[in-house]
C-alpha positions in Angstrom: 229.7 22.1 178.3 228.0 18.8 177.7 225.2 20.4 175.8 227.6 22.5 173.7 229.6 19.4 172.8 226.5 17.5 171.9 225.2 20.4 169.7 228.5 20.6 167.9 228.6 16.9 167.3 225.1 16.9 165.9 225.9 19.9 163.6 229.1 18.3 162.2 227.4 14.9 161.9 224.5 16.3 160.0 226.9 18.0 157.6 228.8 14.8 157.0 225.7 12.8 156.4 224.2 15.4 154.1 227.3 15.2 151.8 226.7 12.7 149.0 229.3 10.0 148.6 232.0 10.3 146.0 233.1 7.8 143.3 236.1 6.7 145.4 233.9 6.1 148.4 231.4 4.1 146.4 234.1 2.0 144.7 235.8 1.2 148.0 232.4 0.2 149.6 231.6 -2.0 146.5 235.0 -3.7 146.8 234.6 -4.5 150.5 231.1 -5.8 149.9 232.3 -7.8 146.9 235.0 -9.5 148.9 232.5 -10.4 151.5 230.1 -11.7 148.8 232.7 -13.8 147.2 232.6 -16.2 150.1 228.8 -16.6 149.9 226.5 -18.7 147.7 224.6 -17.0 144.8 221.5 -16.1 146.8 223.4 -14.4 149.6 225.9 -12.8 147.2 223.0 -11.4 145.1 221.4 -10.0 148.3 224.8 -8.3 149.2 225.0 -6.8 145.7 221.4 -5.5 146.0 222.4 -3.8 149.2 225.6 -2.3 147.7 223.6 -1.2 144.6 221.1 0.5 146.9 223.9 2.6 148.4 225.1 3.6 144.9 221.5 4.5 143.9 221.0 6.5 147.1 224.2 8.5 146.4 223.1 9.2 142.8 219.7 10.3 144.2 221.4 12.6 146.7 223.1 14.4 143.9 219.8 14.7 142.0 218.1 16.2 145.1 220.7 19.0 145.1 219.1 20.2 141.9 222.2 21.6 140.3 221.3 23.2 137.0 224.5 21.7 135.5 225.8 18.2 136.1 228.8 18.4 138.3 231.9 16.2 137.8 231.3 14.4 141.1 227.7 13.7 140.2 228.7 12.5 136.7 231.3 10.0 138.2 228.7 8.6 140.7 226.2 8.2 137.8 228.9 6.3 135.8 229.3 3.9 138.8 225.5 3.4 138.8 225.3 2.9 135.1 228.2 0.4 135.1 226.4 -1.8 137.6 223.1 -2.0 135.6 224.0 -5.3 133.8 225.0 -6.9 137.1 221.8 -5.6 138.7 219.7 -7.4 136.1 221.4 -10.7 137.0 221.2 -10.2 140.7 217.4 -10.0 140.6 217.1 -13.5 139.0 217.8 -17.0 140.1 221.3 -18.4 139.3 222.1 -16.8 135.9 223.0 -19.0 132.9 226.4 -18.8 131.3 224.8 -17.1 128.3 223.2 -14.4 130.5 226.6 -13.9 132.2 228.4 -13.6 128.8 225.8 -11.1 127.6 226.2 -8.9 130.7 230.0 -9.1 130.4 229.8 -8.0 126.7 227.4 -5.1 127.7 229.8 -3.8 130.4 232.8 -4.0 128.0 230.9 -2.3 125.1 229.6 0.5 127.3 233.0 1.1 128.8 234.9 0.9 125.5 232.3 2.9 123.6 234.0 6.2 124.2 237.6 5.1 124.4 240.3 4.0 122.0 240.7 0.3 121.4 244.0 -0.1 123.3 242.8 1.7 126.5 242.2 -0.2 129.7 238.9 -0.6 131.5 237.6 2.2 133.8 237.5 1.6 137.5 233.7 1.4 137.3 233.8 -1.3 134.6 236.5 -3.2 136.5 234.3 -3.3 139.6 231.2 -4.3 137.6 233.2 -7.2 136.0 234.4 -8.3 139.4 230.8 -8.4 140.7 229.8 -10.3 137.6 232.5 -12.9 138.3 231.2 -13.3 141.9 227.6 -13.8 140.8 228.4 -16.0 137.8 230.8 -18.4 139.6 
């Protein structure tokens, strides 16, 4: 009985770990890490962002490894999260960013998000999270 239970646990666990994370999972994880990073200084907050961005990158890589001939909607959404975080990633890899670098990253996030939308539309969830991370790193 014990061996059967262990085998079933391992089978279900491997299936759960093999499934790439969704956009909602990633955004929830980014939010939790951002709230934690908001209480830290720049160096520690940047390190926390780099860890969070590594999770996003690994999720995008998981979808790529599935080698679907057509981009799935879930994969596309995860890639949007990864692309939205790129301007913040460039700031996290440096020393304390200048106000000019922060403003440039903010404009880039806004332009990339608004590029395909009407002027009066609100920001996407990905852009909102990227702007929140930018605020944490540029405080």
